[in-house]
C-alpha positions in Angstrom: -12.7 14.3 -23.8 -14.3 16.4 -26.6 -12.4 17.9 -29.5 -13.3 21.4 -28.2 -11.8 20.8 -24.8 -8.6 19.6 -26.4 -8.1 23.1 -27.9 -8.7 24.9 -24.6 -6.3 25.5 -21.7 -7.2 22.9 -19.1 -7.2 24.0 -15.5 -7.4 21.9 -12.3 -9.0 23.6 -9.2 -7.6 22.5 -5.8 -9.8 24.3 -3.2 -11.6 22.9 -0.2 -14.5 25.4 0.0 -17.2 24.1 -2.3 -19.0 27.5 -2.9 -15.7 29.2 -3.8 -14.7 26.3 -6.0 -18.0 26.6 -7.9 -17.5 30.3 -8.5 -14.0 29.8 -9.9 -15.3 27.0 -12.1 -18.1 29.2 -13.5 -15.6 32.0 -14.0 -13.1 29.8 -16.0 -15.7 27.9 -18.0 -17.2 31.2 -19.1 -13.9 32.0 -21.0 -13.9 30.7 -24.6 -10.4 29.3 -24.5 -10.3 28.0 -20.9 -12.0 25.0 -19.2 -11.9 23.3 -15.8 -10.8 19.7 -16.2 -11.1 18.7 -12.6 -11.7 19.7 -9.0 -10.2 18.5 -5.8 -10.5 19.5 -2.1 -7.4 17.7 -0.8 -3.9 16.7 -1.9 -4.7 13.0 -2.5 -7.5 13.8 -4.9 -5.4 16.5 -6.6 -2.6 14.0 -7.2 -5.0 11.5 -8.8 -6.7 14.2 -11.0 -3.3 15.6 -12.0 -2.4 12.2 -13.4 -5.9 11.4 -14.9 -6.7 14.8 -16.5 -3.3 16.2 -17.5 -4.0 19.9 -16.8 -2.0 22.8 -18.2 -2.5 24.8 -15.0 -3.5 24.2 -11.4 -5.1 26.8 -9.2 -4.2 25.8 -5.6 -5.4 27.1 -2.3 -2.7 27.2 0.4 -5.0 25.9 3.2 -6.6 22.6 2.2 -8.5 19.9 4.0 -6.0 17.8 6.0 -3.1 19.1 4.0 -0.9 22.0 3.0 -1.2 23.5 -0.5 2.5 24.6 -0.5 3.6 21.0 -0.2 1.4 20.2 -3.3 2.9 23.2 -5.2 6.4 21.9 -4.5 5.4 18.3 -5.5 4.0 19.6 -8.8 7.1 21.7 -9.5 9.4 18.8 -8.7 7.4 16.3 -10.8 8.8 17.5 -14.1 5.3 17.9 -15.5 4.7 21.1 -17.4 1.9 22.4 -15.1 1.7 26.1 -14.2 0.5 26.9 -10.7 -1.5 29.9 -9.5 -2.1 30.2 -5.8 -5.3 31.6 -4.5 -5.1 32.6 -0.8 -6.8 34.5 1.9 -3.4 35.6 3.3 -1.9 38.9 2.2 1.3 38.5 4.2 4.5 38.6 2.2 5.8 35.4 3.8 3.0 33.3 2.3 3.6 34.7 -1.2 7.4 34.2 -0.9 7.0 30.6 0.2 4.5 29.9 -2.6 6.8 31.3 -5.3 9.8 29.5 -3.9 7.9 26.3 -4.0 7.3 26.8 -7.7 4.1 28.8 -8.1 4.0 31.3 -11.0 1.4 33.5 -9.3 -0.2 34.5 -6.0 -3.5 36.2 -5.8 -5.9 37.1 -3.0 -9.3 35.4 -2.8 -11.0 38.7 -2.4 -9.7 39.9 -5.8 -12.3 40.6 -8.5 -13.1 37.9 -11.0 -11.4 40.1 -13.7 -8.2 40.0 -11.7 -8.3 36.2 -11.4 -8.7 35.8 -15.2 -6.0 38.4 -15.7 -3.6 36.4 -13.4 -4.4 33.2 -15.3 -3.7 34.8 -18.7 -0.5 36.6 -17.5 0.9 33.3 -16.3 -0.1 31.4 -19.5 1.9 34.1 -21.4 5.0 33.3 -19.4 4.8 35.9 -16.7 4.7 35.9 -12.9 1.6 37.5 -11.3 1.4 38.8 -7.8 -1.8 40.2 -6.2 -1.9 44.0 -6.1 -2.3 43.9 -2.3 0.9 42.0 -2.0 2.7 44.2 -4.5 1.6 47.3 -2.7 2.9 45.9 0.6 6.2 45.0 -1.1 6.6 48.5 -2.7 5.7 50.2 0.6 8.6 48.3 2.3 11.0 49.2 -0.4 10.0 52.9 -0.2 10.5 52.8 3.6 14.0 51.4 3.0 13.1 48.0 4.5 14.0 44.6 3.3 11.1 43.8 1.0 11.1 40.2 2.2 11.9 40.8 5.9 14.2 38.2 7.4 11.7 36.9 9.8 12.5 33.9 12.0 9.4 32.3 10.5 11.4 31.8 7.3 13.4 29.2 9.1 10.4 27.0 9.7 9.6 24.0 7.4 6.2 23.9 5.7 4.8 21.5 8.3 6.2 23.6 11.2 4.7 26.7 9.6 1.3 24.9 9.3 1.5 23.7 12.9 2.2 27.3 14.1 -0.8 28.6 12.2 -3.1 26.0 13.7 -1.8 26.8 17.2 -2.6 30.4 16.5 -6.1 29.4 15.5 -6.6 27.8 18.9 -6.3 24.1 17.9 -5.0 21.7 20.5 -2.1 19.3 19.7 -4.5 16.3 19.3 -6.7 18.3 16.8 -3.7 19.4 14.8 -2.5 15.8 14.7 -5.9 14.6 13.4 -6.1 17.4 10.8 -2.6 16.7 9.5 -3.0 12.9 9.7 0.1 12.7 12.0 0.7 11.3 15.5 0.4 13.5 18.6 4.1 12.7 19.2 5.1 14.1 15.8 3.1 17.3 16.4 4.8 17.6 19.8 8.2 17.3 18.1 7.2 20.1 15.7 6.1 22.3 18.6 9.6 21.8 20.2 11.4 22.6 16.9 9.2 25.8 16.4 10.0 27.0 20.0 13.7 26.4 19.4 13.8 28.2 16.0 11.8 31.1 17.2 13.6 31.5 20.5 10.6 30.8 22.6 11.1 29.5 26.1 7.9 27.5 26.8 4.5 26.5 25.5 2.8 29.6 26.8 5.2 31.8 24.8 4.6 29.7 21.7 0.8 30.1 22.0 1.0 33.8 22.6 3.4 34.2 19.6 1.2 32.1 17.3 -2.1 33.8 18.3 -0.5 37.3 17.8 0.9 36.3 14.4 -2.4 34.8 13.2 -4.3 37.9 14.4 -1.9 40.2 12.5 -2.1 38.2 9.3 
């Protein structure tokens, strides 16, 4: 490690799309006081680099290869390490932002935001603040103005992170076997998750589960 890099804020990027990861790396390394200390495309690699590189901040995508970014956020938060987390996501649904912040993230920003917004979010968090994407904030304020609960008490909030991930994959058209392979779990375990999801959401059968999941993914 060079003396220069020791004086910079060190950032670990956890993102499974190589092109997007490259763009974030170039953006961060262009800043005089920031530098990328490592890159990972899954949770296992992120864990290793977290230990090896000692980042000050981690930028984590929610949807990772064979894993769930929110699980990693919670793991980092519970580890006792002083690592700030900024979530980069394609989802502008309030429920994703809420789950991320509850897991320990200090910010949630949309992938389609400008490069200036991403740097702004990084700096705002480093200064001790919490940053939420303008798209999410606009949605939140619209609900408040309409007299609605800003974080609507959706039955989806009762799902665990893995159940939430399974529901999303069902909505994306993935079969039970494909979901099991992606999540590195058994088909039996995924079938159990499907049953729990049906029970929590009040769905009667597999057909209702699929229709619910597809509609939810299309809307979000």
